[in-house]
mmCIF file as Biopython writes it, N, C-alpha, C and O atoms, coordinates in Angstrom:
data_model
#
loop_
_atom_site.group_PDB
_atom_site.id
_atom_site.type_symbol
_atom_site.label_atom_id
_atom_site.label_alt_id
_atom_site.label_comp_id
_atom_site.label_asym_id
_atom_site.label_entity_id
_atom_site.label_seq_id
_atom_site.pdbx_PDB_ins_code
_atom_site.Cartn_x
_atom_site.Cartn_y
_atom_site.Cartn_z
_atom_site.occupancy
_atom_site.B_iso_or_equiv
_atom_site.auth_seq_id
_atom_site.auth_asym_id
_atom_site.pdbx_PDB_model_num
ATOM 1   N N  . MET A ? 1  ? -10.858 25.872  5.451   1.0 0.0 1  A 1 
ATOM 2   C CA . MET A ? 1  ? -11.104 25.749  4.268   1.0 0.0 1  A 1 
ATOM 3   C C  . MET A ? 1  ? -10.089 24.858  3.411   1.0 0.0 1  A 1 
ATOM 4   O O  . MET A ? 1  ? -10.393 23.952  2.636   1.0 0.0 1  A 1 
ATOM 5   N N  . ARG A ? 2  ? -8.751  25.350  3.748   1.0 0.0 2  A 1 
ATOM 6   C CA . ARG A ? 2  ? -7.498  24.514  3.146   1.0 0.0 2  A 1 
ATOM 7   C C  . ARG A ? 2  ? -7.640  22.992  3.386   1.0 0.0 2  A 1 
ATOM 8   O O  . ARG A ? 2  ? -7.244  22.166  2.563   1.0 0.0 2  A 1 
ATOM 9   N N  . ASN A ? 3  ? -8.228  22.670  4.557   1.0 0.0 3  A 1 
ATOM 10  C CA . ASN A ? 3  ? -7.859  21.457  4.903   1.0 0.0 3  A 1 
ATOM 11  C C  . ASN A ? 3  ? -8.980  20.535  4.185   1.0 0.0 3  A 1 
ATOM 12  O O  . ASN A ? 3  ? -8.835  19.326  4.005   1.0 0.0 3  A 1 
ATOM 13  N N  . THR A ? 4  ? -10.087 21.262  3.812   1.0 0.0 4  A 1 
ATOM 14  C CA . THR A ? 4  ? -11.207 20.571  3.341   1.0 0.0 4  A 1 
ATOM 15  C C  . THR A ? 4  ? -10.816 20.301  1.726   1.0 0.0 4  A 1 
ATOM 16  O O  . THR A ? 4  ? -11.250 19.287  1.180   1.0 0.0 4  A 1 
ATOM 17  N N  . MET A ? 5  ? -10.128 21.082  1.123   1.0 0.0 5  A 1 
ATOM 18  C CA . MET A ? 5  ? -9.698  21.205  -0.195  1.0 0.0 5  A 1 
ATOM 19  C C  . MET A ? 5  ? -8.469  20.178  -0.445  1.0 0.0 5  A 1 
ATOM 20  O O  . MET A ? 5  ? -8.201  19.718  -1.555  1.0 0.0 5  A 1 
ATOM 21  N N  . LYS A ? 6  ? -7.781  19.893  0.713   1.0 0.0 6  A 1 
ATOM 22  C CA . LYS A ? 6  ? -6.811  18.891  0.618   1.0 0.0 6  A 1 
ATOM 23  C C  . LYS A ? 6  ? -7.604  17.606  0.759   1.0 0.0 6  A 1 
ATOM 24  O O  . LYS A ? 6  ? -7.387  16.677  -0.018  1.0 0.0 6  A 1 
ATOM 25  N N  . ASN A ? 7  ? -8.445  17.520  1.647   1.0 0.0 7  A 1 
ATOM 26  C CA . ASN A ? 7  ? -9.196  16.101  1.752   1.0 0.0 7  A 1 
ATOM 27  C C  . ASN A ? 7  ? -9.888  15.589  0.208   1.0 0.0 7  A 1 
ATOM 28  O O  . ASN A ? 7  ? -9.907  14.482  -0.328  1.0 0.0 7  A 1 
ATOM 29  N N  . ILE A ? 8  ? -10.315 16.634  -0.127  1.0 0.0 8  A 1 
ATOM 30  C CA . ILE A ? 8  ? -11.144 16.570  -1.637  1.0 0.0 8  A 1 
ATOM 31  C C  . ILE A ? 8  ? -10.081 15.981  -2.483  1.0 0.0 8  A 1 
ATOM 32  O O  . ILE A ? 8  ? -10.274 14.970  -3.159  1.0 0.0 8  A 1 
ATOM 33  N N  . ALA A ? 9  ? -8.830  16.692  -2.439  1.0 0.0 9  A 1 
ATOM 34  C CA . ALA A ? 9  ? -8.067  16.300  -3.342  1.0 0.0 9  A 1 
ATOM 35  C C  . ALA A ? 9  ? -7.315  15.063  -3.311  1.0 0.0 9  A 1 
ATOM 36  O O  . ALA A ? 9  ? -6.707  14.640  -4.294  1.0 0.0 9  A 1 
ATOM 37  N N  . ILE A ? 10 ? -7.355  14.417  -2.065  1.0 0.0 10 A 1 
ATOM 38  C CA . ILE A ? 10 ? -6.737  13.174  -1.726  1.0 0.0 10 A 1 
ATOM 39  C C  . ILE A ? 10 ? -7.852  12.065  -2.124  1.0 0.0 10 A 1 
ATOM 40  O O  . ILE A ? 10 ? -7.564  10.985  -2.639  1.0 0.0 10 A 1 
ATOM 41  N N  . LEU A ? 11 ? -9.089  12.466  -1.827  1.0 0.0 11 A 1 
ATOM 42  C CA . LEU A ? 11 ? -10.129 11.277  -2.333  1.0 0.0 11 A 1 
ATOM 43  C C  . LEU A ? 11 ? -10.258 11.484  -3.872  1.0 0.0 11 A 1 
ATOM 44  O O  . LEU A ? 11 ? -10.707 10.501  -4.462  1.0 0.0 11 A 1 
ATOM 45  N N  . LEU A ? 12 ? -9.965  12.526  -4.611  1.0 0.0 12 A 1 
ATOM 46  C CA . LEU A ? 12 ? -10.036 12.427  -5.936  1.0 0.0 12 A 1 
ATOM 47  C C  . LEU A ? 12 ? -8.803  11.686  -6.615  1.0 0.0 12 A 1 
ATOM 48  O O  . LEU A ? 12 ? -8.962  11.139  -7.706  1.0 0.0 12 A 1 
ATOM 49  N N  . ILE A ? 13 ? -7.590  11.671  -5.977  1.0 0.0 13 A 1 
ATOM 50  C CA . ILE A ? 13 ? -6.747  10.862  -6.491  1.0 0.0 13 A 1 
ATOM 51  C C  . ILE A ? 13 ? -6.648  9.464   -6.138  1.0 0.0 13 A 1 
ATOM 52  O O  . ILE A ? 13 ? -6.159  8.566   -6.824  1.0 0.0 13 A 1 
ATOM 53  N N  . THR A ? 14 ? -7.291  9.360   -4.716  1.0 0.0 14 A 1 
ATOM 54  C CA . THR A ? 14 ? -7.401  7.866   -4.556  1.0 0.0 14 A 1 
ATOM 55  C C  . THR A ? 14 ? -8.547  7.251   -5.702  1.0 0.0 14 A 1 
ATOM 56  O O  . THR A ? 14 ? -8.272  6.289   -6.420  1.0 0.0 14 A 1 
ATOM 57  N N  . ILE A ? 15 ? -9.618  7.829   -5.741  1.0 0.0 15 A 1 
ATOM 58  C CA . ILE A ? 15 ? -10.538 7.040   -6.831  1.0 0.0 15 A 1 
ATOM 59  C C  . ILE A ? 15 ? -9.682  7.235   -8.411  1.0 0.0 15 A 1 
ATOM 60  O O  . ILE A ? 15 ? -9.770  6.305   -9.212  1.0 0.0 15 A 1 
ATOM 61  N N  . LEU A ? 16 ? -9.069  8.176   -8.691  1.0 0.0 16 A 1 
ATOM 62  C CA . LEU A ? 16 ? -8.338  8.082   -9.729  1.0 0.0 16 A 1 
ATOM 63  C C  . LEU A ? 16 ? -7.331  6.574   -9.799  1.0 0.0 16 A 1 
ATOM 64  O O  . LEU A ? 16 ? -7.416  5.808   -10.759 1.0 0.0 16 A 1 
ATOM 65  N N  . LEU A ? 17 ? -6.535  6.361   -8.794  1.0 0.0 17 A 1 
ATOM 66  C CA . LEU A ? 17 ? -5.805  5.651   -8.779  1.0 0.0 17 A 1 
ATOM 67  C C  . LEU A ? 17 ? -6.480  4.246   -8.641  1.0 0.0 17 A 1 
ATOM 68  O O  . LEU A ? 17 ? -5.916  3.322   -9.228  1.0 0.0 17 A 1 
ATOM 69  N N  . VAL A ? 18 ? -7.563  3.988   -7.972  1.0 0.0 18 A 1 
ATOM 70  C CA . VAL A ? 18 ? -8.335  2.711   -7.895  1.0 0.0 18 A 1 
ATOM 71  C C  . VAL A ? 18 ? -8.998  2.403   -8.962  1.0 0.0 18 A 1 
ATOM 72  O O  . VAL A ? 18 ? -9.069  1.222   -9.304  1.0 0.0 18 A 1 
ATOM 73  N N  . SER A ? 19 ? -9.713  3.575   -9.813  1.0 0.0 19 A 1 
ATOM 74  C CA . SER A ? 19 ? -10.244 3.110   -10.961 1.0 0.0 19 A 1 
ATOM 75  C C  . SER A ? 19 ? -9.330  2.991   -12.351 1.0 0.0 19 A 1 
ATOM 76  O O  . SER A ? 19 ? -9.831  2.499   -13.363 1.0 0.0 19 A 1 
ATOM 77  N N  . ALA A ? 20 ? -8.077  3.432   -12.333 1.0 0.0 20 A 1 
ATOM 78  C CA . ALA A ? 20 ? -7.125  3.143   -13.260 1.0 0.0 20 A 1 
ATOM 79  C C  . ALA A ? 20 ? -6.458  1.585   -13.137 1.0 0.0 20 A 1 
ATOM 80  O O  . ALA A ? 20 ? -5.773  1.075   -14.024 1.0 0.0 20 A 1 
ATOM 81  N N  . CYS A ? 21 ? -6.707  1.122   -12.211 1.0 0.0 21 A 1 
ATOM 82  C CA . CYS A ? 21 ? -6.151  -0.262  -12.102 1.0 0.0 21 A 1 
ATOM 83  C C  . CYS A ? 21 ? -6.862  -1.236  -12.957 1.0 0.0 21 A 1 
ATOM 84  O O  . CYS A ? 21 ? -8.007  -1.029  -13.356 1.0 0.0 21 A 1 
ATOM 85  N N  . SER A ? 22 ? -6.141  -2.365  -13.256 1.0 0.0 22 A 1 
ATOM 86  C CA . SER A ? 22 ? -6.687  -3.464  -14.046 1.0 0.0 22 A 1 
ATOM 87  C C  . SER A ? 22 ? -7.350  -4.560  -13.354 1.0 0.0 22 A 1 
ATOM 88  O O  . SER A ? 22 ? -7.747  -5.569  -13.937 1.0 0.0 22 A 1 
ATOM 89  N N  . ILE A ? 23 ? -7.467  -4.346  -12.076 1.0 0.0 23 A 1 
ATOM 90  C CA . ILE A ? 23 ? -7.966  -5.132  -11.180 1.0 0.0 23 A 1 
ATOM 91  C C  . ILE A ? 23 ? -9.231  -5.177  -11.064 1.0 0.0 23 A 1 
ATOM 92  O O  . ILE A ? 23 ? -9.840  -4.112  -10.961 1.0 0.0 23 A 1 
ATOM 93  N N  . LYS A ? 24 ? -9.939  -6.431  -11.053 1.0 0.0 24 A 1 
ATOM 94  C CA . LYS A ? 24 ? -11.557 -6.641  -11.217 1.0 0.0 24 A 1 
ATOM 95  C C  . LYS A ? 24 ? -11.950 -6.131  -9.921  1.0 0.0 24 A 1 
ATOM 96  O O  . LYS A ? 24 ? -12.682 -5.147  -10.022 1.0 0.0 24 A 1 
ATOM 97  N N  . GLU A ? 25 ? -11.738 -6.428  -8.936  1.0 0.0 25 A 1 
ATOM 98  C CA . GLU A ? 25 ? -12.299 -6.026  -7.438  1.0 0.0 25 A 1 
ATOM 99  C C  . GLU A ? 25 ? -11.141 -5.426  -6.440  1.0 0.0 25 A 1 
ATOM 100 O O  . GLU A ? 25 ? -10.744 -5.986  -5.418  1.0 0.0 25 A 1 
ATOM 101 N N  . PRO A ? 26 ? -10.656 -4.090  -6.986  1.0 0.0 26 A 1 
ATOM 102 C CA . PRO A ? 26 ? -9.730  -3.451  -6.155  1.0 0.0 26 A 1 
ATOM 103 C C  . PRO A ? 26 ? -10.050 -3.146  -4.813  1.0 0.0 26 A 1 
ATOM 104 O O  . PRO A ? 26 ? -11.234 -2.927  -4.558  1.0 0.0 26 A 1 
ATOM 105 N N  . ARG A ? 27 ? -9.159  -3.088  -3.851  1.0 0.0 27 A 1 
ATOM 106 C CA . ARG A ? 27 ? -9.245  -2.854  -2.500  1.0 0.0 27 A 1 
ATOM 107 C C  . ARG A ? 27 ? -8.061  -2.051  -2.088  1.0 0.0 27 A 1 
ATOM 108 O O  . ARG A ? 27 ? -7.068  -2.322  -2.764  1.0 0.0 27 A 1 
ATOM 109 N N  . MET A ? 28 ? -7.871  -1.113  -1.148  1.0 0.0 28 A 1 
ATOM 110 C CA . MET A ? 28 ? -6.887  -0.480  -0.529  1.0 0.0 28 A 1 
ATOM 111 C C  . MET A ? 28 ? -6.843  -0.907  0.928   1.0 0.0 28 A 1 
ATOM 112 O O  . MET A ? 28 ? -7.837  -0.999  1.648   1.0 0.0 28 A 1 
ATOM 113 N N  . ALA A ? 29 ? -5.486  -1.179  1.319   1.0 0.0 29 A 1 
ATOM 114 C CA . ALA A ? 29 ? -5.187  -1.360  2.601   1.0 0.0 29 A 1 
ATOM 115 C C  . ALA A ? 29 ? -3.706  -0.298  3.137   1.0 0.0 29 A 1 
ATOM 116 O O  . ALA A ? 29 ? -2.691  -0.109  2.467   1.0 0.0 29 A 1 
ATOM 117 N N  . PHE A ? 30 ? -3.935  0.123   4.183   1.0 0.0 30 A 1 
ATOM 118 C CA . PHE A ? 30 ? -3.054  1.265   4.760   1.0 0.0 30 A 1 
ATOM 119 C C  . PHE A ? 30 ? -2.385  0.642   6.062   1.0 0.0 30 A 1 
ATOM 120 O O  . PHE A ? 30 ? -3.004  -0.171  6.748   1.0 0.0 30 A 1 
ATOM 121 N N  . GLY A ? 31 ? -1.112  1.052   6.369   1.0 0.0 31 A 1 
ATOM 122 C CA . GLY A ? 31 ? -0.297  0.612   7.086   1.0 0.0 31 A 1 
ATOM 123 C C  . GLY A ? 31 ? 0.892   -0.053  6.557   1.0 0.0 31 A 1 
ATOM 124 O O  . GLY A ? 31 ? 0.915   -0.591  5.450   1.0 0.0 31 A 1 
ATOM 125 N N  . LYS A ? 32 ? 1.882   -0.006  7.370   1.0 0.0 32 A 1 
ATOM 126 C CA . LYS A ? 32 ? 3.567   -0.607  6.804   1.0 0.0 32 A 1 
ATOM 127 C C  . LYS A ? 32 ? 3.039   -2.145  6.679   1.0 0.0 32 A 1 
ATOM 128 O O  . LYS A ? 32 ? 2.457   -2.676  7.625   1.0 0.0 32 A 1 
ATOM 129 N N  . LYS A ? 33 ? 3.265   -2.788  5.519   1.0 0.0 33 A 1 
ATOM 130 C CA . LYS A ? 33 ? 3.068   -4.145  5.118   1.0 0.0 33 A 1 
ATOM 131 C C  . LYS A ? 33 ? 4.433   -4.449  4.199   1.0 0.0 33 A 1 
ATOM 132 O O  . LYS A ? 33 ? 4.934   -3.620  3.439   1.0 0.0 33 A 1 
ATOM 133 N N  . CYS A ? 34 ? 4.897   -5.707  4.406   1.0 0.0 34 A 1 
ATOM 134 C CA . CYS A ? 34 ? 5.978   -5.955  3.463   1.0 0.0 34 A 1 
ATOM 135 C C  . CYS A ? 34 ? 5.713   -7.329  2.691   1.0 0.0 34 A 1 
ATOM 136 O O  . CYS A ? 34 ? 4.935   -8.142  3.189   1.0 0.0 34 A 1 
ATOM 137 N N  . GLN A ? 35 ? 6.294   -7.570  1.591   1.0 0.0 35 A 1 
ATOM 138 C CA . GLN A ? 35 ? 6.149   -8.556  0.976   1.0 0.0 35 A 1 
ATOM 139 C C  . GLN A ? 35 ? 7.492   -9.290  0.625   1.0 0.0 35 A 1 
ATOM 140 O O  . GLN A ? 35 ? 8.334   -8.484  0.230   1.0 0.0 35 A 1 
ATOM 141 N N  . VAL A ? 36 ? 7.940   -10.619 0.658   1.0 0.0 36 A 1 
ATOM 142 C CA . VAL A ? 36 ? 9.154   -11.122 0.517   1.0 0.0 36 A 1 
ATOM 143 C C  . VAL A ? 36 ? 8.977   -11.806 -0.866  1.0 0.0 36 A 1 
ATOM 144 O O  . VAL A ? 36 ? 7.961   -12.478 -1.045  1.0 0.0 36 A 1 
ATOM 145 N N  . ASN A ? 37 ? 9.942   -11.672 -1.907  1.0 0.0 37 A 1 
ATOM 146 C CA . ASN A ? 37 ? 10.007  -12.474 -3.200  1.0 0.0 37 A 1 
ATOM 147 C C  . ASN A ? 37 ? 11.450  -12.668 -3.143  1.0 0.0 37 A 1 
ATOM 148 O O  . ASN A ? 37 ? 12.250  -11.748 -3.314  1.0 0.0 37 A 1 
ATOM 149 N N  . GLY A ? 38 ? 11.794  -13.952 -2.887  1.0 0.0 38 A 1 
ATOM 150 C CA . GLY A ? 38 ? 13.126  -14.373 -2.849  1.0 0.0 38 A 1 
ATOM 151 C C  . GLY A ? 38 ? 13.905  -13.665 -1.962  1.0 0.0 38 A 1 
ATOM 152 O O  . GLY A ? 38 ? 13.642  -13.680 -0.760  1.0 0.0 38 A 1 
ATOM 153 N N  . ASP A ? 39 ? 14.990  -12.943 -2.490  1.0 0.0 39 A 1 
ATOM 154 C CA . ASP A ? 39 ? 15.853  -11.939 -1.583  1.0 0.0 39 A 1 
ATOM 155 C C  . ASP A ? 39 ? 15.545  -10.742 -1.787  1.0 0.0 39 A 1 
ATOM 156 O O  . ASP A ? 39 ? 16.481  -9.976  -1.555  1.0 0.0 39 A 1 
ATOM 157 N N  . LYS A ? 40 ? 14.436  -10.171 -2.192  1.0 0.0 40 A 1 
ATOM 158 C CA . LYS A ? 40 ? 13.844  -8.871  -2.290  1.0 0.0 40 A 1 
ATOM 159 C C  . LYS A ? 40 ? 12.772  -8.781  -1.391  1.0 0.0 40 A 1 
ATOM 160 O O  . LYS A ? 40 ? 11.909  -9.644  -1.233  1.0 0.0 40 A 1 
ATOM 161 N N  . VAL A ? 41 ? 12.872  -7.473  -0.679  1.0 0.0 41 A 1 
ATOM 162 C CA . VAL A ? 41 ? 11.861  -7.287  0.293   1.0 0.0 41 A 1 
ATOM 163 C C  . VAL A ? 41 ? 11.019  -5.878  -0.098  1.0 0.0 41 A 1 
ATOM 164 O O  . VAL A ? 41 ? 11.638  -4.826  0.063   1.0 0.0 41 A 1 
ATOM 165 N N  . THR A ? 42 ? 9.964   -5.826  -0.485  1.0 0.0 42 A 1 
ATOM 166 C CA . THR A ? 42 ? 9.132   -4.513  -0.995  1.0 0.0 42 A 1 
ATOM 167 C C  . THR A ? 42 ? 8.187   -4.404  0.273   1.0 0.0 42 A 1 
ATOM 168 O O  . THR A ? 42 ? 7.597   -5.356  0.784   1.0 0.0 42 A 1 
ATOM 169 N N  . TYR A ? 43 ? 8.142   -3.038  0.710   1.0 0.0 43 A 1 
ATOM 170 C CA . TYR A ? 43 ? 7.380   -2.583  1.676   1.0 0.0 43 A 1 
ATOM 171 C C  . TYR A ? 43 ? 6.784   -1.182  1.204   1.0 0.0 43 A 1 
ATOM 172 O O  . TYR A ? 43 ? 7.350   -0.436  0.405   1.0 0.0 43 A 1 
ATOM 173 N N  . SER A ? 44 ? 5.651   -0.953  1.770   1.0 0.0 44 A 1 
ATOM 174 C CA . SER A ? 44 ? 4.741   0.027   1.297   1.0 0.0 44 A 1 
ATOM 175 C C  . SER A ? 44 ? 3.582   0.376   2.592   1.0 0.0 44 A 1 
ATOM 176 O O  . SER A ? 44 ? 3.244   -0.478  3.411   1.0 0.0 44 A 1 
ATOM 177 N N  . TYR A ? 45 ? 3.162   1.532   2.588   1.0 0.0 45 A 1 
ATOM 178 C CA . TYR A ? 45 ? 2.396   2.083   3.554   1.0 0.0 45 A 1 
ATOM 179 C C  . TYR A ? 45 ? 0.859   2.009   2.981   1.0 0.0 45 A 1 
ATOM 180 O O  . TYR A ? 45 ? -0.111  2.000   3.739   1.0 0.0 45 A 1 
ATOM 181 N N  . VAL A ? 46 ? 0.750   1.955   1.478   1.0 0.0 46 A 1 
ATOM 182 C CA . VAL A ? 46 ? -0.597  1.901   1.040   1.0 0.0 46 A 1 
ATOM 183 C C  . VAL A ? 46 ? -0.440  0.729   -0.127  1.0 0.0 46 A 1 
ATOM 184 O O  . VAL A ? 46 ? 0.464   0.683   -0.961  1.0 0.0 46 A 1 
ATOM 185 N N  . TRP A ? 47 ? -1.360  -0.052  -0.007  1.0 0.0 47 A 1 
ATOM 186 C CA . TRP A ? 47 ? -1.381  -1.285  -0.917  1.0 0.0 47 A 1 
ATOM 187 C C  . TRP A ? 47 ? -2.762  -1.348  -1.619  1.0 0.0 47 A 1 
ATOM 188 O O  . TRP A ? 47 ? -3.782  -1.310  -0.932  1.0 0.0 47 A 1 
ATOM 189 N N  . ILE A ? 48 ? -2.818  -1.436  -2.873  1.0 0.0 48 A 1 
ATOM 190 C CA . ILE A ? 48 ? -4.037  -1.778  -3.743  1.0 0.0 48 A 1 
ATOM 191 C C  . ILE A ? 48 ? -3.787  -3.215  -4.458  1.0 0.0 48 A 1 
ATOM 192 O O  . ILE A ? 48 ? -2.890  -3.632  -5.190  1.0 0.0 48 A 1 
ATOM 193 N N  . TYR A ? 49 ? -4.948  -3.780  -3.939  1.0 0.0 49 A 1 
ATOM 194 C CA . TYR A ? 49 ? -4.738  -5.256  -4.341  1.0 0.0 49 A 1 
ATOM 195 C C  . TYR A ? 49 ? -6.135  -5.772  -4.711  1.0 0.0 49 A 1 
ATOM 196 O O  . TYR A ? 49 ? -7.147  -5.081  -4.598  1.0 0.0 49 A 1 
ATOM 197 N N  . ASP A ? 50 ? -6.120  -7.200  -5.218  1.0 0.0 50 A 1 
ATOM 198 C CA . ASP A ? 50 ? -7.526  -7.670  -5.781  1.0 0.0 50 A 1 
ATOM 199 C C  . ASP A ? 50 ? -8.145  -8.455  -4.494  1.0 0.0 50 A 1 
ATOM 200 O O  . ASP A ? 50 ? -7.459  -9.272  -3.879  1.0 0.0 50 A 1 
ATOM 201 N N  . LYS A ? 51 ? -9.301  -8.195  -4.179  1.0 0.0 51 A 1 
ATOM 202 C CA . LYS A ? 51 ? -10.097 -8.771  -3.316  1.0 0.0 51 A 1 
ATOM 203 C C  . LYS A ? 51 ? -10.105 -10.151 -3.224  1.0 0.0 51 A 1 
ATOM 204 O O  . LYS A ? 51 ? -9.956  -10.661 -2.114  1.0 0.0 51 A 1 
ATOM 205 N N  . THR A ? 52 ? -10.272 -10.915 -4.313  1.0 0.0 52 A 1 
ATOM 206 C CA . THR A ? 52 ? -10.238 -12.107 -4.624  1.0 0.0 52 A 1 
ATOM 207 C C  . THR A ? 52 ? -9.197  -12.887 -4.359  1.0 0.0 52 A 1 
ATOM 208 O O  . THR A ? 52 ? -9.289  -14.033 -3.919  1.0 0.0 52 A 1 
ATOM 209 N N  . ALA A ? 53 ? -8.091  -12.257 -4.635  1.0 0.0 53 A 1 
ATOM 210 C CA . ALA A ? 53 ? -6.639  -12.808 -4.496  1.0 0.0 53 A 1 
ATOM 211 C C  . ALA A ? 53 ? -6.143  -12.449 -3.073  1.0 0.0 53 A 1 
ATOM 212 O O  . ALA A ? 53 ? -5.211  -13.102 -2.605  1.0 0.0 53 A 1 
ATOM 213 N N  . GLY A ? 54 ? -6.598  -11.646 -2.499  1.0 0.0 54 A 1 
ATOM 214 C CA . GLY A ? 54 ? -6.144  -11.222 -1.191  1.0 0.0 54 A 1 
ATOM 215 C C  . GLY A ? 54 ? -4.863  -10.461 -1.167  1.0 0.0 54 A 1 
ATOM 216 O O  . GLY A ? 54 ? -4.349  -10.326 -2.278  1.0 0.0 54 A 1 
ATOM 217 N N  . LEU A ? 55 ? -4.218  -9.923  -0.144  1.0 0.0 55 A 1 
ATOM 218 C CA . LEU A ? 55 ? -3.425  -8.968  0.153   1.0 0.0 55 A 1 
ATOM 219 C C  . LEU A ? 55 ? -1.862  -9.835  0.232   1.0 0.0 55 A 1 
ATOM 220 O O  . LEU A ? 55 ? -1.604  -10.376 1.307   1.0 0.0 55 A 1 
ATOM 221 N N  . PRO A ? 56 ? -1.146  -9.916  -0.573  1.0 0.0 56 A 1 
ATOM 222 C CA . PRO A ? 56 ? 0.181   -10.717 -0.186  1.0 0.0 56 A 1 
ATOM 223 C C  . PRO A ? 56 ? 1.012   -10.259 0.766   1.0 0.0 56 A 1 
ATOM 224 O O  . PRO A ? 56 ? 1.759   -11.028 1.370   1.0 0.0 56 A 1 
ATOM 225 N N  . ALA A ? 57 ? 0.969   -8.845  1.025   1.0 0.0 57 A 1 
ATOM 226 C CA . ALA A ? 57 ? 1.911   -8.537  1.954   1.0 0.0 57 A 1 
ATOM 227 C C  . ALA A ? 57 ? 1.151   -8.639  3.563   1.0 0.0 57 A 1 
ATOM 228 O O  . ALA A ? 57 ? -0.059  -8.744  3.765   1.0 0.0 57 A 1 
ATOM 229 N N  . ASP A ? 58 ? 2.091   -8.582  4.463   1.0 0.0 58 A 1 
ATOM 230 C CA . ASP A ? 58 ? 1.590   -8.471  5.865   1.0 0.0 58 A 1 
ATOM 231 C C  . ASP A ? 58 ? 2.763   -7.797  6.791   1.0 0.0 58 A 1 
ATOM 232 O O  . ASP A ? 58 ? 3.891   -7.502  6.396   1.0 0.0 58 A 1 
ATOM 233 N N  . THR A ? 59 ? 2.284   -7.638  7.996   1.0 0.0 59 A 1 
ATOM 234 C CA . THR A ? 59 ? 3.184   -7.037  8.716   1.0 0.0 59 A 1 
ATOM 235 C C  . THR A ? 59 ? 4.548   -8.041  9.240   1.0 0.0 59 A 1 
ATOM 236 O O  . THR A ? 59 ? 5.660   -7.582  9.501   1.0 0.0 59 A 1 
ATOM 237 N N  . GLU A ? 60 ? 4.224   -9.282  9.309   1.0 0.0 60 A 1 
ATOM 238 C CA . GLU A ? 60 ? 5.075   -9.992  9.871   1.0 0.0 60 A 1 
ATOM 239 C C  . GLU A ? 60 ? 6.291   -10.356 9.023   1.0 0.0 60 A 1 
ATOM 240 O O  . GLU A ? 60 ? 7.370   -10.699 9.507   1.0 0.0 60 A 1 
ATOM 241 N N  . GLN A ? 61 ? 5.992   -10.242 7.535   1.0 0.0 61 A 1 
ATOM 242 C CA . GLN A ? 61 ? 7.253   -10.332 6.583   1.0 0.0 61 A 1 
ATOM 243 C C  . GLN A ? 61 ? 8.028   -8.926  6.896   1.0 0.0 61 A 1 
ATOM 244 O O  . GLN A ? 61 ? 9.086   -8.772  6.285   1.0 0.0 61 A 1 
ATOM 245 N N  . CYS A ? 62 ? 7.691   -8.075  7.620   1.0 0.0 62 A 1 
ATOM 246 C CA . CYS A ? 62 ? 8.491   -6.686  7.627   1.0 0.0 62 A 1 
ATOM 247 C C  . CYS A ? 62 ? 9.978   -7.073  8.841   1.0 0.0 62 A 1 
ATOM 248 O O  . CYS A ? 62 ? 10.952  -6.348  9.041   1.0 0.0 62 A 1 
ATOM 249 N N  . ALA A ? 63 ? 9.739   -8.154  9.342   1.0 0.0 63 A 1 
ATOM 250 C CA . ALA A ? 63 ? 11.008  -8.665  10.121  1.0 0.0 63 A 1 
ATOM 251 C C  . ALA A ? 63 ? 12.263  -9.024  9.045   1.0 0.0 63 A 1 
ATOM 252 O O  . ALA A ? 63 ? 13.407  -9.036  9.500   1.0 0.0 63 A 1 
ATOM 253 N N  . ALA A ? 64 ? 12.066  -9.283  7.782   1.0 0.0 64 A 1 
ATOM 254 C CA . ALA A ? 64 ? 12.994  -9.372  6.819   1.0 0.0 64 A 1 
ATOM 255 C C  . ALA A ? 64 ? 13.832  -8.223  6.345   1.0 0.0 64 A 1 
ATOM 256 O O  . ALA A ? 64 ? 14.928  -8.295  5.789   1.0 0.0 64 A 1 
ATOM 257 N N  . LEU A ? 65 ? 13.116  -7.106  6.668   1.0 0.0 65 A 1 
ATOM 258 C CA . LEU A ? 65 ? 13.898  -5.865  6.223   1.0 0.0 65 A 1 
ATOM 259 C C  . LEU A ? 65 ? 15.272  -5.474  6.980   1.0 0.0 65 A 1 
ATOM 260 O O  . LEU A ? 65 ? 15.495  -5.675  8.173   1.0 0.0 65 A 1 
ATOM 261 N N  . PRO A ? 66 ? 16.031  -4.953  6.170   1.0 0.0 66 A 1 
ATOM 262 C CA . PRO A ? 66 ? 17.589  -4.851  7.030   1.0 0.0 66 A 1 
ATOM 263 C C  . PRO A ? 66 ? 17.220  -3.839  8.016   1.0 0.0 66 A 1 
ATOM 264 O O  . PRO A ? 66 ? 16.230  -3.127  7.850   1.0 0.0 66 A 1 
ATOM 265 N N  . THR A ? 67 ? 18.073  -3.738  9.161   1.0 0.0 67 A 1 
ATOM 266 C CA . THR A ? 67 ? 18.002  -2.556  10.065  1.0 0.0 67 A 1 
ATOM 267 C C  . THR A ? 67 ? 19.027  -1.886  9.760   1.0 0.0 67 A 1 
ATOM 268 O O  . THR A ? 67 ? 20.079  -2.311  9.285   1.0 0.0 67 A 1 
ATOM 269 N N  . LYS A ? 68 ? 18.643  -0.445  10.121  1.0 0.0 68 A 1 
ATOM 270 C CA . LYS A ? 68 ? 19.505  0.704   10.042  1.0 0.0 68 A 1 
ATOM 271 C C  . LYS A ? 68 ? 20.596  0.826   11.077  1.0 0.0 68 A 1 
ATOM 272 O O  . LYS A ? 68 ? 20.173  1.054   12.210  1.0 0.0 68 A 1 
ATOM 273 N N  . ASP A ? 69 ? 21.969  0.720   10.939  1.0 0.0 69 A 1 
ATOM 274 C CA . ASP A ? 69 ? 22.711  1.076   12.099  1.0 0.0 69 A 1 
ATOM 275 C C  . ASP A ? 69 ? 22.814  2.510   12.502  1.0 0.0 69 A 1 
ATOM 276 O O  . ASP A ? 69 ? 22.963  3.403   11.667  1.0 0.0 69 A 1 
ATOM 277 N N  . LYS A ? 70 ? 22.718  2.771   14.063  1.0 0.0 70 A 1 
ATOM 278 C CA . LYS A ? 70 ? 22.602  4.322   14.256  1.0 0.0 70 A 1 
ATOM 279 C C  . LYS A ? 70 ? 24.106  4.421   14.461  1.0 0.0 70 A 1 
ATOM 280 O O  . LYS A ? 70 ? 24.857  3.535   14.869  1.0 0.0 70 A 1 
ATOM 281 N N  . LYS A ? 71 ? 24.429  5.770   14.072  1.0 0.0 71 A 1 
ATOM 282 C CA . LYS A ? 71 ? 25.652  6.352   13.712  1.0 0.0 71 A 1 
ATOM 283 C C  . LYS A ? 71 ? 26.010  7.212   15.124  1.0 0.0 71 A 1 
ATOM 284 O O  . LYS A ? 71 ? 27.044  7.876   15.197  1.0 0.0 71 A 1 
#
C-alpha cells in the first residue's frame, strides 16, 4: 500500500512539473546527461525539454565533468 501511494505521489509531481512548464511540447528524459556552456558544465538525472528543439544534453558531454580525487 505504501509503495502504491509513493508511485501515485511521484506521478502527480511529474504531471505538475511538466504542466507548469512554459514549453509548448514538453518531454522528459531520465539518466545522467550533461550540457557544456562555455566553462560551465550542468548535469542532471532528469531533464525536461522541448520536443521540437530537442535535448541539448547528452552523455558524451559528461566527460567534461571534473573527476573527484580519492582520499
